[in-house]
C-alpha positions as CSV (number, residue, x, y, z in Angstrom):
1,T,113.0,133.9,97.7
2,F,109.3,133.4,96.7
3,I,110.3,133.2,93.0
4,A,113.0,130.6,93.8
5,A,110.5,128.6,95.8
6,E,108.0,128.8,93.0
7,K,110.5,127.6,90.4
8,Q,111.2,124.5,92.6
9,Y,107.4,123.9,92.9
10,I,106.9,124.2,89.1
11,A,109.9,121.9,88.4
12,G,108.3,119.2,90.8
13,N,111.1,119.5,93.4
14,Y,108.6,119.3,96.2
15,S,111.0,118.8,99.1
16,G,112.9,121.9,98.0
17,A,109.6,123.8,97.6
18,I,108.4,122.7,101.0
19,S,111.6,124.0,102.6
20,S,111.6,127.3,100.7
21,F,107.9,128.1,101.1
22,S,108.0,127.3,104.8
23,E,110.9,129.7,105.2
24,Y,109.1,132.4,103.1
25,L,105.9,132.0,105.2
26,Q,107.9,132.2,108.4
27,R,109.8,135.3,107.4
28,Y,107.4,137.4,105.4
29,C,103.8,136.5,106.4
30,P,101.1,137.4,107.1
31,S,102.1,140.8,105.6
32,G,104.0,139.6,102.5
33,K,102.7,140.0,99.0
34,F,102.6,136.3,98.1
35,C,101.5,134.7,101.4
36,A,98.2,133.2,100.2
37,L,99.9,131.7,97.1
38,A,102.9,130.5,99.1
39,Q,100.5,128.8,101.6
40,N,98.7,127.1,98.8
41,Y,101.9,126.0,97.1
42,L,103.2,124.6,100.4
43,A,100.0,122.6,100.9
44,D,100.1,121.3,97.3
45,S,103.8,120.4,97.7
46,Y,102.9,118.2,100.7
47,Y,100.0,116.7,98.8
48,S,102.1,116.0,95.7
49,S,104.7,114.4,98.0
50,N,102.1,112.0,99.4
51,N,102.4,113.6,102.9
52,R,98.7,113.8,103.4
53,Q,98.8,114.7,107.1
54,K,101.0,117.8,106.5
55,A,99.0,118.7,103.4
56,L,95.8,118.5,105.5
57,E,97.3,120.8,108.1
58,E,98.3,123.4,105.5
59,Y,95.0,123.2,103.6
60,A,93.2,123.6,106.9
61,K,95.1,126.9,107.6
62,I,93.9,128.2,104.2
63,T,90.3,127.4,104.9
64,T,90.4,129.6,108.0
65,Q,91.8,132.6,106.2
66,K,89.1,135.1,105.3
67,G,89.2,136.1,101.6
68,N,91.9,133.6,100.7
69,P,91.4,132.9,96.9
70,Y,92.5,129.3,97.4
71,A,89.9,128.5,100.1
72,E,87.6,126.5,97.7
73,E,90.4,124.2,96.5
74,A,91.8,123.9,100.0
75,A,88.4,122.9,101.5
76,L,88.0,120.3,98.7
77,R,91.4,118.8,99.3
78,A,91.1,118.9,103.1
79,A,87.7,117.2,102.9
80,E,89.1,114.5,100.5
81,I,92.1,113.8,102.8
82,A,90.0,113.6,105.9
83,Y,87.3,111.4,104.3
84,D,89.9,109.0,102.8
85,G,91.5,108.8,106.3
86,K,88.0,107.9,107.7
87,D,88.0,111.0,109.9
88,Y,84.3,111.6,109.0
89,S,83.8,114.4,111.5
90,A,86.6,116.5,110.1
91,A,85.5,115.6,106.6
92,M,82.0,116.8,107.3
93,S,83.4,120.2,108.6
94,Y,85.5,120.6,105.5
95,F,82.7,119.6,103.1
96,K,80.4,122.2,104.9
97,K,83.2,124.8,104.4
98,L,83.4,123.9,100.8
99,D,79.7,124.3,100.4
100,E,80.0,127.9,101.9
101,V,82.9,129.0,99.6
102,A,82.2,126.9,96.4
103,Q,81.7,129.0,93.2
104,S,80.9,126.1,90.9
105,T,77.8,123.9,90.9
106,E,80.1,120.9,90.6
107,N,81.9,121.8,93.9
108,K,78.6,122.6,95.6
109,N,77.4,119.1,94.6
110,I,80.6,117.5,95.8
111,A,80.2,119.3,99.1
112,R,76.6,118.3,99.7
113,L,77.4,114.7,98.7
114,G,80.3,114.7,101.1
115,V,78.2,116.0,103.9
116,L,75.6,113.2,103.1
117,R,78.2,110.5,103.1
118,S,80.1,111.8,106.2
119,S,76.9,112.2,108.2
120,Y,75.7,108.7,107.3
121,M,79.1,107.2,108.3
122,L,78.9,109.1,111.6
123,N,75.3,107.7,112.2
124,D,74.1,111.3,112.4
125,E,70.5,110.6,111.4
126,V,69.3,114.1,111.7
127,Q,72.0,115.5,109.4
128,T,71.6,112.6,107.0
129,I,67.9,113.2,106.6
130,Q,68.3,117.0,106.3
131,I,71.0,117.0,103.7
132,A,69.3,114.2,101.7
133,G,66.2,116.3,101.6
134,E,68.2,119.3,100.3
135,I,69.9,117.2,97.6
136,A,66.6,115.6,96.5
137,A,64.8,119.0,96.2
138,D,67.6,120.8,94.4
139,P,67.2,120.9,90.6
140,K,71.0,121.3,90.3
141,S,71.5,117.8,91.9
142,T,72.3,115.1,89.4
143,A,70.0,112.0,89.2
144,D,72.8,109.8,90.7
145,M,73.1,112.3,93.6
146,K,69.4,112.2,94.2
147,S,69.3,108.4,94.2
148,E,72.2,108.2,96.7
149,A,70.5,110.8,98.9
150,L,67.2,108.9,98.8
151,L,68.9,105.6,99.5
152,N,70.8,106.9,102.5
153,R,67.6,108.6,103.9
154,A,65.7,105.4,103.4
155,K,68.3,103.4,105.4
156,V,68.0,105.9,108.2
157,L,64.2,105.7,108.1
158,V,64.4,101.9,108.2
159,K,66.6,102.2,111.4
160,Q,64.0,104.6,112.8
161,N,61.3,102.0,112.1
162,K,59.5,104.1,109.5
163,P,59.2,101.6,106.7
164,S,56.4,103.4,104.8
165,D,58.5,106.6,104.6
166,A,61.5,104.5,103.5
167,M,59.4,102.9,100.8
168,K,58.5,106.3,99.4
169,D,62.2,107.2,99.1
170,L,63.1,103.9,97.6
171,S,60.4,104.1,95.0
172,G,61.9,107.4,93.9
173,I,65.1,105.7,92.9
174,N,65.7,104.3,89.5
175,I,65.8,100.5,90.3
176,D,68.4,99.6,87.8
177,T,70.1,96.5,89.3
178,R,73.2,97.1,87.2
179,T,74.1,100.0,89.5
180,S,75.0,99.4,93.2
181,I,72.4,102.0,94.3
182,G,69.7,100.5,92.2
183,A,70.5,97.0,93.3
184,E,70.6,98.0,97.0
185,A,67.3,100.0,96.7
186,K,65.6,97.0,95.1
187,Y,66.9,94.7,97.8
188,M,65.7,97.1,100.6
189,L,62.3,97.4,99.0
190,S,61.9,93.6,98.8
191,E,63.0,93.3,102.4
192,I,60.4,96.0,103.5
193,Y,57.6,94.3,101.5
194,F,58.5,91.0,103.1
195,R,58.5,92.4,106.6
196,L,55.2,94.2,106.0
197,N,53.8,91.1,104.2
198,Q,52.8,93.2,101.1
């Protein structure tokens, strides 16, 4: 039955694949030979069918299974779905999970950037400042990541009435007004200078 379900998945018959993989998982798992792969195919079938809520439920199951070889991809997809759905608390949890299991620098960077954005959206000032510091100090972070991290930390510092600290972060950003981050940083710097009469 696994091979028949897999053929449906490969052919793009996701409704058939969903039905077959659900049956396989119910009948043969957790001890079956292809349980991890079936769970991943089921989640992907829901995702490909644009049923994001069911996809999220299935990806979430994968992220909790120790040693599941699909945990990295599942955490990435779960984080994406939660973030796009504006469930920033869940997104932050999945991004943190992704950071734990990520093998590639690219996924580690996506994870840390996701934590930064989610914590900022949640007004979690402590987490935003902490992750921004980690991103800014990491040589594997891209220049764009560092700029976004410094900008978000500066916004928090302004809220905390620490304009001098915010100015340090803002001056570490490439103030290229052709980019949204550069333009926002330049605007914030001007605003702080105006408030401080400098």
